MMTF fields as JSON, N, C-alpha, C and O atoms, coordinates in Angstrom:
{
  "mmtfVersion": "1.0.0",
  "mmtfProducer": "UNKNOWN",
  "numBonds": 507,
  "numAtoms": 508,
  "numGroups": 127,
  "numChains": 1,
  "numModels": 1,
  "chainsPerModel": [1],
  "groupsPerChain": [127],
  "chainIdList": ["A"],
  "bondAtomList": [4, 2, 8, 6, 12, 10, 16, 14, 20, 18, 24, 22, 28, 26, 32, 30, 36, 34, 40, 38, 44, 42, 48, 46, 52, 50, 56, 54, 60, 58, 64, 62, 68, 66, 72, 70, 76, 74, 80, 78, 84, 82, 88, 86, 92, 90, 96, 94, 100, 98, 104, 102, 108, 106, 112, 110, 116, 114, 120, 118, 124, 122, 128, 126, 132, 130, 136, 134, 140, 138, 144, 142, 148, 146, 152, 150, 156, 154, 160, 158, 164, 162, 168, 166, 172, 170, 176, 174, 180, 178, 184, 182, 188, 186, 192, 190, 196, 194, 200, 198, 204, 202, 208, 206, 212, 210, 216, 214, 220, 218, 224, 222, 228, 226, 232, 230, 236, 234, 240, 238, 244, 242, 248, 246, 252, 250, 256, 254, 260, 258, 264, 262, 268, 266, 272, 270, 276, 274, 280, 278, 284, 282, 288, 286, 292, 290, 296, 294, 300, 298, 304, 302, 308, 306, 312, 310, 316, 314, 320, 318, 324, 322, 328, 326, 332, 330, 336, 334, 340, 338, 344, 342, 348, 346, 352, 350, 356, 354, 360, 358, 364, 362, 368, 366, 372, 370, 376, 374, 380, 378, 384, 382, 388, 386, 392, 390, 396, 394, 400, 398, 404, 402, 408, 406, 412, 410, 416, 414, 420, 418, 424, 422, 428, 426, 432, 430, 436, 434, 440, 438, 444, 442, 448, 446, 452, 450, 456, 454, 460, 458, 464, 462, 468, 466, 472, 470, 476, 474, 480, 478, 484, 482, 488, 486, 492, 490, 496, 494, 500, 498, 504, 502],
  "bondOrderList": [1, 1, 1, 1, 1, 1, 1, 1, 1, 1, 1, 1, 1, 1, 1, 1, 1, 1, 1, 1, 1, 1, 1, 1, 1, 1, 1, 1, 1, 1, 1, 1, 1, 1, 1, 1, 1, 1, 1, 1, 1, 1, 1, 1, 1, 1, 1, 1, 1, 1, 1, 1, 1, 1, 1, 1, 1, 1, 1, 1, 1, 1, 1, 1, 1, 1, 1, 1, 1, 1, 1, 1, 1, 1, 1, 1, 1, 1, 1, 1, 1, 1, 1, 1, 1, 1, 1, 1, 1, 1, 1, 1, 1, 1, 1, 1, 1, 1, 1, 1, 1, 1, 1, 1, 1, 1, 1, 1, 1, 1, 1, 1, 1, 1, 1, 1, 1, 1, 1, 1, 1, 1, 1, 1, 1, 1],
  "groupList": [{"groupName": "MET", "atomNameList": ["N", "CA", "C", "O"], "elementList": ["N", "C", "C", "O"], "formalChargeList": [0, 0, 0, 0], "bondAtomList": [1, 0, 2, 1, 3, 2], "bondOrderList": [1, 1, 2], "singleLetterCode": "M", "chemCompType": "L-PEPTIDE LINKING"}, {"groupName": "ALA", "atomNameList": ["N", "CA", "C", "O"], "elementList": ["N", "C", "C", "O"], "formalChargeList": [0, 0, 0, 0], "bondAtomList": [1, 0, 2, 1, 3, 2], "bondOrderList": [1, 1, 2], "singleLetterCode": "A", "chemCompType": "L-PEPTIDE LINKING"}, {"groupName": "TYR", "atomNameList": ["N", "CA", "C", "O"], "elementList": ["N", "C", "C", "O"], "formalChargeList": [0, 0, 0, 0], "bondAtomList": [1, 0, 2, 1, 3, 2], "bondOrderList": [1, 1, 2], "singleLetterCode": "Y", "chemCompType": "L-PEPTIDE LINKING"}, {"groupName": "GLY", "atomNameList": ["N", "CA", "C", "O"], "elementList": ["N", "C", "C", "O"], "formalChargeList": [0, 0, 0, 0], "bondAtomList": [1, 0, 2, 1, 3, 2], "bondOrderList": [1, 1, 2], "singleLetterCode": "G", "chemCompType": "PEPTIDE LINKING"}, {"groupName": "VAL", "atomNameList": ["N", "CA", "C", "O"], "elementList": ["N", "C", "C", "O"], "formalChargeList": [0, 0, 0, 0], "bondAtomList": [1, 0, 2, 1, 3, 2], "bondOrderList": [1, 1, 2], "singleLetterCode": "V", "chemCompType": "L-PEPTIDE LINKING"}, {"groupName": "LYS", "atomNameList": ["N", "CA", "C", "O"], "elementList": ["N", "C", "C", "O"], "formalChargeList": [0, 0, 0, 0], "bondAtomList": [1, 0, 2, 1, 3, 2], "bondOrderList": [1, 1, 2], "singleLetterCode": "K", "chemCompType": "L-PEPTIDE LINKING"}, {"groupName": "ILE", "atomNameList": ["N", "CA", "C", "O"], "elementList": ["N", "C", "C", "O"], "formalChargeList": [0, 0, 0, 0], "bondAtomList": [1, 0, 2, 1, 3, 2], "bondOrderList": [1, 1, 2], "singleLetterCode": "I", "chemCompType": "L-PEPTIDE LINKING"}, {"groupName": "ASP", "atomNameList": ["N", "CA", "C", "O"], "elementList": ["N", "C", "C", "O"], "formalChargeList": [0, 0, 0, 0], "bondAtomList": [1, 0, 2, 1, 3, 2], "bondOrderList": [1, 1, 2], "singleLetterCode": "D", "chemCompType": "L-PEPTIDE LINKING"}, {"groupName": "ARG", "atomNameList": ["N", "CA", "C", "O"], "elementList": ["N", "C", "C", "O"], "formalChargeList": [0, 0, 0, 0], "bondAtomList": [1, 0, 2, 1, 3, 2], "bondOrderList": [1, 1, 2], "singleLetterCode": "R", "chemCompType": "L-PEPTIDE LINKING"}, {"groupName": "HIS", "atomNameList": ["N", "CA", "C", "O"], "elementList": ["N", "C", "C", "O"], "formalChargeList": [0, 0, 0, 0], "bondAtomList": [1, 0, 2, 1, 3, 2], "bondOrderList": [1, 1, 2], "singleLetterCode": "H", "chemCompType": "L-PEPTIDE LINKING"}, {"groupName": "SER", "atomNameList": ["N", "CA", "C", "O"], "elementList": ["N", "C", "C", "O"], "formalChargeList": [0, 0, 0, 0], "bondAtomList": [1, 0, 2, 1, 3, 2], "bondOrderList": [1, 1, 2], "singleLetterCode": "S", "chemCompType": "L-PEPTIDE LINKING"}, {"groupName": "THR", "atomNameList": ["N", "CA", "C", "O"], "elementList": ["N", "C", "C", "O"], "formalChargeList": [0, 0, 0, 0], "bondAtomList": [1, 0, 2, 1, 3, 2], "bondOrderList": [1, 1, 2], "singleLetterCode": "T", "chemCompType": "L-PEPTIDE LINKING"}, {"groupName": "PRO", "atomNameList": ["N", "CA", "C", "O"], "elementList": ["N", "C", "C", "O"], "formalChargeList": [0, 0, 0, 0], "bondAtomList": [1, 0, 2, 1, 3, 2], "bondOrderList": [1, 1, 2], "singleLetterCode": "P", "chemCompType": "L-PEPTIDE LINKING"}, {"groupName": "LEU", "atomNameList": ["N", "CA", "C", "O"], "elementList": ["N", "C", "C", "O"], "formalChargeList": [0, 0, 0, 0], "bondAtomList": [1, 0, 2, 1, 3, 2], "bondOrderList": [1, 1, 2], "singleLetterCode": "L", "chemCompType": "L-PEPTIDE LINKING"}, {"groupName": "ASN", "atomNameList": ["N", "CA", "C", "O"], "elementList": ["N", "C", "C", "O"], "formalChargeList": [0, 0, 0, 0], "bondAtomList": [1, 0, 2, 1, 3, 2], "bondOrderList": [1, 1, 2], "singleLetterCode": "N", "chemCompType": "L-PEPTIDE LINKING"}, {"groupName": "GLN", "atomNameList": ["N", "CA", "C", "O"], "elementList": ["N", "C", "C", "O"], "formalChargeList": [0, 0, 0, 0], "bondAtomList": [1, 0, 2, 1, 3, 2], "bondOrderList": [1, 1, 2], "singleLetterCode": "Q", "chemCompType": "L-PEPTIDE LINKING"}, {"groupName": "GLU", "atomNameList": ["N", "CA", "C", "O"], "elementList": ["N", "C", "C", "O"], "formalChargeList": [0, 0, 0, 0], "bondAtomList": [1, 0, 2, 1, 3, 2], "bondOrderList": [1, 1, 2], "singleLetterCode": "E", "chemCompType": "L-PEPTIDE LINKING"}, {"groupName": "PHE", "atomNameList": ["N", "CA", "C", "O"], "elementList": ["N", "C", "C", "O"], "formalChargeList": [0, 0, 0, 0], "bondAtomList": [1, 0, 2, 1, 3, 2], "bondOrderList": [1, 1, 2], "singleLetterCode": "F", "chemCompType": "L-PEPTIDE LINKING"}],
  "groupTypeList": [0, 1, 2, 3, 4, 5, 6, 1, 5, 3, 7, 1, 2, 5, 8, 1, 1, 1, 5, 8, 8, 9, 6, 8, 6, 8, 5, 8, 6, 10, 3, 11, 12, 7, 8, 12, 8, 13, 4, 4, 11, 8, 11, 14, 8, 3, 6, 11, 1, 15, 4, 6, 7, 7, 6, 1, 3, 9, 11, 13, 1, 10, 1, 10, 10, 13, 7, 1, 10, 6, 8, 3, 3, 16, 3, 7, 5, 10, 1, 15, 1, 5, 15, 4, 3, 10, 13, 4, 1, 16, 8, 1, 5, 1, 1, 3, 4, 16, 1, 4, 4, 17, 7, 8, 3, 3, 5, 15, 2, 1, 3, 8, 6, 1, 1, 13, 1, 7, 1, 1, 8, 16, 1, 3, 13, 5, 17],
  "groupIdList": [1, 2, 3, 4, 5, 6, 7, 8, 9, 10, 11, 12, 13, 14, 15, 16, 17, 18, 19, 20, 21, 22, 23, 24, 25, 26, 27, 28, 29, 30, 31, 32, 33, 34, 35, 36, 37, 38, 39, 40, 41, 42, 43, 44, 45, 46, 47, 48, 49, 50, 51, 52, 53, 54, 55, 56, 57, 58, 59, 60, 61, 62, 63, 64, 65, 66, 67, 68, 69, 70, 71, 72, 73, 74, 75, 76, 77, 78, 79, 80, 81, 82, 83, 84, 85, 86, 87, 88, 89, 90, 91, 92, 93, 94, 95, 96, 97, 98, 99, 100, 101, 102, 103, 104, 105, 106, 107, 108, 109, 110, 111, 112, 113, 114, 115, 116, 117, 118, 119, 120, 121, 122, 123, 124, 125, 126, 127],
  "secStructList": [7, 7, 7, 1, 7, 7, 7, 7, 1, 6, 2, 2, 2, 2, 2, 2, 2, 2, 2, 2, 2, 2, 2, 2, 2, 2, 2, 2, 7, 7, 7, 7, 1, 1, 1, 7, 3, 3, 3, 3, 3, 3, 7, 1, 1, 7, 3, 3, 3, 3, 3, 3, 3, 6, 6, 6, 6, 3, 3, 3, 3, 3, 3, 3, 6, 6, 1, 2, 2, 2, 2, 6, 7, 1, 1, 7, 2, 2, 2, 2, 2, 2, 2, 2, 2, 2, 2, 2, 2, 2, 2, 2, 2, 2, 6, 6, 7, 7, 5, 7, 3, 3, 3, 7, 6, 6, 1, 7, 1, 1, 6, 2, 2, 2, 2, 2, 2, 2, 2, 2, 2, 2, 6, 6, 7, 5, 7],
  "xCoordList": [-10.144, -8.899, -8.998, -9.424, -8.613, -8.689, -7.413, -6.321, -7.564, -6.423, -6.044, -5.152, -6.67, -6.299, -6.857, -6.314, -7.944, -8.578, -9.976, -10.744, -10.306, -11.602, -12.727, -12.55, -13.877, -15.062, -15.738, -15.877, -16.151, -16.791, -18.025, -18.445, -18.604, -19.803, -19.528, -18.643, -20.292, -20.236, -18.916, -18.381, -18.401, -17.148, -15.977, -15.049, -16.012, -14.936, -14.911, -13.84, -16.073, -16.139, -15.477, -14.772, -15.705, -15.098, -13.58, -12.87, -13.081, -11.628, -11.054, -9.987, -11.774, -11.305, -11.317, -10.409, -12.333, -12.418, -11.284, -10.693, -10.974, -9.864, -8.547, -7.672, -8.397, -7.18, -7.04, -5.941, -8.136, -8.103, -7.724, -6.929, -8.294, -7.954, -6.485, -5.826, -5.964, -4.564, -3.654, -2.634, -4.002, -3.216, -3.233, -2.206, -4.373, -4.504, -3.641, -3.019, -3.608, -2.8, -1.316, -0.534, -0.932, 0.478, 1.053, 2.273, 0.195, 0.681, 1.291, 2.236, 0.745, 1.165, 2.245, 3.075, 2.265, 3.218, 4.227, 3.925, 5.424, 6.493, 7.45, 7.653, 8.029, 8.962, 10.372, 10.852, 11.031, 12.409, 13.279, 12.747, 14.598, 15.434, 15.205, 15.317, 14.886, 14.626, 13.27, 13.136, 12.259, 10.898, 10.335, 9.681, 10.578, 10.026, 8.51, 7.909, 7.919, 6.466, 6.029, 6.543, 5.067, 4.474, 3.219, 2.209, 3.275, 2.181, 1.383, 1.955, 0.062, -0.814, -1.663, -2.321, -1.641, -2.46, -3.42, -3.002, -4.712, -5.732, -6.503, -6.925, -6.684, -7.53, -8.631, -8.679, -9.496, -10.561, -10.011, -10.589, -8.899, -8.358, -7.191, -6.991, -6.419, -5.216, -4.853, -5.572, -3.726, -3.233, -1.707, -1.078, -1.132, 0.311, 0.753, 0.046, 1.93, 2.499, 3.957, 4.689, 4.37, 5.742, 6.248, 5.496, 7.514, 8.171, 9.093, 10.049, 8.793, 9.452, 10.147, 9.576, 11.388, 12.116, 11.908, 12.495, 11.067, 10.714, 11.864, 11.93, 12.763, 13.87, 14.831, 15.244, 15.182, 16.073, 15.323, 15.925, 14.005, 13.207, 13.404, 13.368, 13.615, 13.865, 12.818, 12.345, 12.47, 11.637, 12.552, 13.401, 12.374, 13.242, 12.757, 13.562, 11.441, 10.866, 9.475, 8.82, 9.03, 7.681, 7.162, 7.93, 5.849, 5.181, 3.83, 3.244, 3.352, 2.09, 1.354, 1.957, 0.061, -0.715, -0.413, -0.87, 0.351, 0.763, 2.094, 2.549, 2.74, 3.972, 3.71, 2.612, 4.713, 4.557, 4.152, 3.409, 4.641, 4.32, 2.889, 2.361, 2.262, 0.913, -0.141, -1.295, 0.235, -0.699, -1.744, -2.937, -1.344, -2.294, -2.777, -3.315, -2.599, -2.907, -4.391, -5.245, -4.657, -6.036, -6.545, -5.763, -7.856, -8.469, -8.993, -8.806, -9.653, -10.244, -9.222, -8.043, -9.687, -8.784, -8.215, -7.095, -8.944, -8.417, -7.272, -6.294, -7.387, -6.303, -5.065, -3.943, -5.264, -4.136, -3.498, -2.275, -4.311, -3.785, -2.928, -1.899, -3.349, -2.552, -1.203, -0.174, -1.207, 0.038, 0.955, 2.167, 0.384, 1.169, 1.762, 2.918, 0.983, 1.475, 2.641, 3.625, 2.544, 3.65, 4.864, 5.996, 4.658, 5.775, 6.505, 7.736, 5.765, 6.426, 7.148, 8.192, 6.622, 7.3, 8.61, 9.624, 8.592, 9.817, 10.871, 12.036, 10.459, 11.394, 11.914, 13.073, 11.065, 11.494, 12.496, 13.486, 12.247, 13.182, 14.527, 15.577, 14.496, 15.738, 16.492, 17.719, 15.756, 16.379, 16.816, 17.385, 16.556, 16.994, 15.986, 16.353, 14.734, 13.684, 12.984, 12.537, 12.892, 12.228, 10.859, 9.921, 10.75, 9.507, 9.136, 10.009, 7.831, 7.331, 6.202, 5.638, 5.888, 4.71, 3.699, 4.038, 2.47, 1.48, 0.728, 0.204, 0.674, -0.052, -1.107, -0.787, -2.369, -3.459, -3.93, -4.832, -3.348, -3.623, -4.996, -5.537, -5.573, -6.884, -8.037, -9.198, -7.737, -8.785, -9.14, -8.372, -10.307, -10.749, -9.948, -9.669, -9.583, -8.818, -9.785, -10.25, -10.074, -10.974, -10.721, -10.084, -11.21, -11.126, -9.711, -8.919, -9.389, -8.088, -6.952, -5.851, -7.207, -6.168, -5.79, -4.609, -6.792, -6.55, -5.908, -5.047, -6.312, -5.737, -4.254, -3.45, -3.886, -2.483, -1.688, -0.597, -2.227, -1.526, -1.356, -0.287, -2.395, -2.306, -1.259, -0.505, -1.217, -0.238, 1.177, 2.096, 1.362, 2.694, 3.123, 4.294, 2.174, 2.489, 2.873, 3.83, 2.125, 2.404, 3.772, 4.437, 4.182, 5.48, 6.631, 7.791, 6.337, 7.392, 7.616, 8.488, 6.882, 7.026, 6.296, 5.204, 6.909, 6.281, 5.676, 6.304, 4.458, 3.765, 3.753, 3.222],
  "yCoordList": [-14.175, -14.71, -14.985, -14.12, -16.163, -16.546, -16.14, -16.19, -15.739, -15.32, -16.359, -16.099, -17.498, -18.543, -18.386, -18.958, -17.612, -17.457, -18.033, -17.662, -18.948, -19.608, -18.661, -17.784, -18.852, -18.062, -18.691, -19.912, -17.865, -18.351, -17.51, -16.726, -17.669, -16.922, -16.03, -16.318, -14.945, -14.079, -13.349, -12.798, -13.358, -12.649, -13.263, -12.554, -14.554, -15.208, -14.699, -14.586, -14.395, -13.838, -12.466, -12.138, -11.668, -10.336, -10.437, -9.674, -11.384, -11.571, -12.039, -11.589, -12.953, -13.457, -12.334, -12.251, -11.472, -10.36, -9.37, -8.857, -9.097, -8.201, -8.807, -8.086, -10.114, -10.78, -10.661, -10.42, -10.826, -10.678, -9.257, -9.055, -8.262, -6.868, -6.607, -5.913, -7.156, -6.94, -7.584, -7.002, -8.76, -9.41, -8.564, -8.42, -8.011, -7.166, -5.905, -5.471, -5.332, -4.138, -4.48, -3.735, -5.617, -5.992, -6.342, -6.377, -6.6, -6.805, -5.513, -5.549, -4.376, -3.082, -2.397, -1.691, -2.58, -1.83, -2.758, -3.901, -2.235, -2.979, -1.972, -0.882, -2.337, -1.453, -1.633, -2.758, -0.532, -0.542, 0.153, 0.762, 0.07, 0.794, 2.313, 2.984, 2.852, 4.288, 4.663, 5.68, 3.833, 4.08, 2.798, 2.031, 2.554, 1.347, 1.437, 2.493, 0.318, 0.203, 0.403, -0.252, 1.319, 1.533, 0.687, 1.011, -0.393, -1.354, -1.062, -0.903, -0.99, -0.762, -2.004, -2.487, -2.513, -3.659, -3.199, -2.743, -3.324, -2.865, -4.061, -4.924, -4.107, -5.121, -4.405, -3.176, -5.157, -4.529, -3.776, -2.773, -4.248, -3.654, -2.712, -1.795, -2.899, -2.101, -1.84, -2.225, -1.181, -0.864, -0.921, -0.528, -1.417, -1.571, -1.002, -1.121, -0.379, 0.144, -0.296, -0.243, -0.732, -1.158, -0.527, -0.382, -0.155, 0.33, -0.793, -1.142, -1.365, -2.585, -2.359, -1.778, -2.827, -2.898, -4.309, -5.263, -4.446, -5.767, -6.453, -7.682, -5.696, -6.299, -6.989, -8.125, -6.302, -6.892, -7.786, -8.64, -7.589, -8.38, -7.971, -8.816, -6.668, -6.17, -5.138, -4.355, -5.154, -4.108, -3.017, -3.259, -1.814, -0.695, 0.03, 0.5, 0.116, 0.786, 0.218, -0.241, 0.253, -0.215, 0.499, 0.997, 0.537, 1.102, 0.421, -0.031, 0.353, -0.328, 0.395, 1.13, 0.182, 0.743, 0.016, 0.439, -1.075, -1.796, -1.305, -1.803, -0.324, 0.257, 0.908, 1.398, 0.905, 1.408, 2.881, 3.301, 3.67, 5.101, 5.387, 6.462, 4.448, 4.661, 3.871, 4.293, 2.752, 1.766, 2.323, 2.099, 3.023, 3.506, 4.912, 5.562, 5.396, 6.777, 7.089, 6.203, 8.364, 8.847, 8.871, 8.889, 8.871, 9.017, 7.706, 6.632, 7.844, 6.674, 5.999, 6.353, 5.021, 4.272, 5.131, 4.881, 6.13, 7.035, 7.875, 8.137, 8.293, 9.05, 8.175, 8.646, 6.907, 5.988, 5.789, 5.699, 5.719, 5.561, 6.762, 6.606, 7.959, 9.158, 9.074, 9.425, 8.615, 8.472, 7.444, 7.65, 6.341, 5.311, 5.875, 5.601, 6.66, 7.256, 8.191, 8.147, 9.038, 9.957, 9.205, 9.576, 8.16, 7.385, 6.616, 6.581, 5.996, 5.253, 6.218, 5.868, 7.408, 8.397, 8.844, 8.98, 9.071, 9.445, 8.356, 8.641, 7.107, 5.991, 5.777, 5.408, 6.006, 5.868, 6.957, 6.693, 8.179, 9.276, 8.979, 9.271, 8.398, 8.038, 6.947, 6.873, 6.101, 5.041, 5.545, 4.785, 6.821, 7.402, 7.314, 7.444, 7.099, 6.984, 8.333, 8.907, 8.837, 10.115, 9.94, 10.678, 8.945, 8.732, 7.26, 6.391, 6.983, 5.612, 5.407, 6.364, 4.147, 3.755, 3.25, 2.403, 3.746, 3.399, 2.142, 2.049, 1.174, -0.083, -0.178, -0.409, 0.0, 0.011, -1.387, -1.532, -2.402, -3.776, -4.283, -5.147, -3.78, -4.241, -3.594, -3.884, -2.728, -2.035, -0.737, -0.233, -0.206, 1.042, 2.217, 2.256, 3.17, 4.33, 5.309, 6.261, 5.06, 5.904, 5.61, 4.611, 6.464, 6.211, 6.13, 7.053, 5.009, 4.855, 4.775, 5.256, 4.168, 4.062, 5.471, 5.798, 6.29, 7.654, 8.498, 9.33, 8.296, 9.054, 8.743, 9.646, 7.471, 7.087, 7.704, 8.233, 7.638, 8.191, 9.704, 10.232, 10.403, 11.863, 12.249, 13.203, 11.502, 11.794, 11.538, 12.285, 10.488, 10.191, 11.282, 11.659, 11.795, 12.898, 14.163, 14.85, 14.457, 15.648, 15.546, 16.556, 14.316, 14.114, 14.156, 14.107, 14.247, 14.449, 13.355, 13.507, 12.259, 11.226, 11.647, 12.213, 11.366, 11.689, 10.426, 9.367, 10.534, 9.402, 9.628, 8.804],
  "zCoordList": [-20.341, -19.876, -18.38, -17.614, -17.972, -16.565, -15.847, -16.414, -14.601, -13.811, -12.765, -11.957, -12.748, -11.826, -10.427, -9.482, -10.269, -8.977, -9.086, -9.974, -8.17, -8.236, -7.835, -6.99, -8.452, -8.13, -6.914, -6.837, -5.977, -4.765, -4.498, -5.349, -3.324, -2.965, -1.762, -0.956, -1.645, -0.472, -0.334, -1.297, 0.896, 1.187, 0.434, 0.044, 0.23, -0.518, -1.958, -2.556, -2.514, -3.859, -3.898, -4.853, -2.86, -2.806, -2.731, -3.386, -1.93, -1.838, -3.164, -3.581, -3.833, -5.133, -6.171, -6.998, -6.137, -7.081, -6.829, -7.779, -5.566, -5.244, -5.708, -6.187, -5.573, -6.025, -7.545, -8.045, -8.279, -9.735, -10.126, -11.043, -9.426, -9.717, -9.443, -10.217, -8.352, -8.026, -9.064, -9.435, -9.532, -10.586, -11.85, -12.514, -12.181, -13.369, -13.239, -14.208, -12.056, -11.811, -11.902, -12.494, -11.309, -11.266, -12.633, -12.797, -13.616, -14.981, -15.525, -16.313, -15.1, -15.654, -14.848, -15.42, -13.535, -12.725, -12.067, -11.725, -11.902, -11.254, -10.631, -11.168, -9.512, -8.844, -9.376, -9.512, -9.673, -10.15, -9.096, -8.168, -9.226, -8.263, -8.304, -7.278, -9.485, -9.592, -9.014, -8.333, -9.291, -8.799, -8.209, -8.915, -6.931, -6.318, -6.172, -6.37, -5.824, -5.732, -4.289, -3.383, -4.073, -2.755, -2.68, -3.305, -1.919, -1.815, -0.554, 0.524, -0.687, 0.455, 0.667, -0.254, 1.886, 2.265, 3.349, 4.413, 3.065, 4.003, 4.524, 3.755, 5.841, 6.463, 7.234, 7.258, 7.848, 8.63, 9.831, 10.248, 10.395, 11.62, 11.387, 12.183, 10.336, 10.184, 8.74, 7.819, 8.561, 7.224, 7.26, 8.242, 6.173, 6.062, 4.73, 3.73, 4.716, 3.476, 3.396, 4.385, 2.199, 1.971, 0.686, -0.278, 0.67, -0.535, -0.99, -0.298, -2.18, -2.638, -3.973, -4.895, -4.06, -5.324, -5.863, -5.353, -6.902, -7.417, -8.138, -8.153, -8.73, -9.466, -8.501, -8.732, -7.427, -6.435, -5.452, -4.801, -5.345, -4.42, -2.97, -2.075, -2.728, -1.384, -0.982, -1.805, 0.291, 0.866, 1.386, 2.244, 0.859, 1.226, 2.477, 3.281, 2.636, 3.806, 4.035, 3.099, 5.284, 5.581, 6.813, 7.637, 6.921, 8.094, 8.231, 7.248, 9.446, 9.714, 10.83, 11.612, 10.898, 11.991, 13.295, 14.357, 13.228, 14.43, 14.981, 16.01, 14.309, 14.83, 16.185, 16.448, 17.026, 18.39, 18.424, 19.311, 17.455, 17.456, 17.022, 17.307, 16.344, 15.807, 16.57, 16.646, 17.125, 17.654, 18.615, 18.41, 19.63, 20.626, 20.35, 21.246, 19.138, 18.817, 18.807, 18.772, 18.837, 18.799, 17.368, 16.418, 17.226, 15.915, 15.363, 15.933, 14.232, 13.589, 12.675, 12.68, 11.889, 11.025, 9.908, 9.461, 9.445, 8.423, 8.981, 8.279, 10.223, 10.859, 11.011, 10.824, 11.349, 11.439, 10.067, 9.963, 9.017, 7.666, 7.276, 6.618, 7.68, 7.412, 8.123, 7.546, 9.361, 10.104, 9.45, 9.378, 8.975, 8.296, 7.01, 6.691, 6.271, 5.031, 5.256, 4.518, 6.268, 6.533, 7.066, 6.753, 7.862, 8.406, 7.319, 7.309, 6.398, 5.319, 4.381, 3.831, 4.19, 3.352, 3.997, 3.312, 5.307, 6.018, 5.89, 5.615, 6.089, 6.029, 4.607, 4.419, 3.614, 2.222, 1.868, 1.186, 2.327, 2.076, 2.731, 2.159, 3.93, 4.613, 3.85, 3.919, 3.124, 2.321, 0.95, 0.166, 0.649, -0.611, -1.734, -2.902, -1.411, -2.422, -2.556, -1.563, -3.785, -4.031, -4.689, -4.388, -5.6, -6.343, -6.285, -6.264, -6.257, -6.186, -7.185, -7.716, -7.43, -8.196, -7.177, -6.351, -7.213, -6.2, -6.597, -7.707, -5.689, -5.879, -4.793, -3.627, -5.174, -4.2, -3.831, -3.006, -4.415, -4.008, -4.387, -3.697, -5.454, -5.889, -5.149, -5.438, -4.206, -3.451, -4.161, -4.98, -3.838, -4.436, -3.858, -2.66, -4.718, -4.27, -3.613, -4.24, -2.355, -1.58, -0.113, 0.223, 0.753, 2.181, 2.697, 2.512, 3.355, 3.996, 2.989, 3.259, 1.819, 0.786, 0.308, 0.195, 0.032, -0.431, 0.669, 0.382, 1.919, 3.029, 3.172, 3.401, 3.037, 3.118, 1.973, 2.187, 0.765, -0.401, -0.277, -0.583, 0.166, 0.323, 1.374, 1.183, 2.485, 3.52, 3.023, 3.36, 2.224, 1.675, 0.699, 0.668, -0.104, -1.021, -0.244, -0.599, 0.806, 1.607, 2.287, 2.517, 2.604, 3.256, 2.269, 2.679, 0.96, -0.005, -1.016, -1.872, -0.968, -1.99, -3.263, -3.205, -4.407, -5.687, -6.258, -6.244, -6.76, -7.393, -8.875, -9.621]
}
């Protein structure tokens, strides 16, 4: 079954493969008002997390490594991911969200993605 993403070479192939994985994941999971979707977007330089209600089409909370409180912080990218995870969990709790569905965005659950998820769990979000 085709997912509508063209096959390419090199780095473009990796991006296309990640897009196919994300489409495959999104077939199964969706954010509801009771359990919104925690979306993680990872780039080479930063990481972003959003809590999204897919039915209403609204972002309830978000955090990024570009936020003023995190931007100039100490540590490596994994440490920044932990800070983003705890910040998005705090903001989600303030918005009244207790439990979320985790969407890793087609990336492997390791490294910065796992660090963000662990920090969000420690801050009180249920997956």
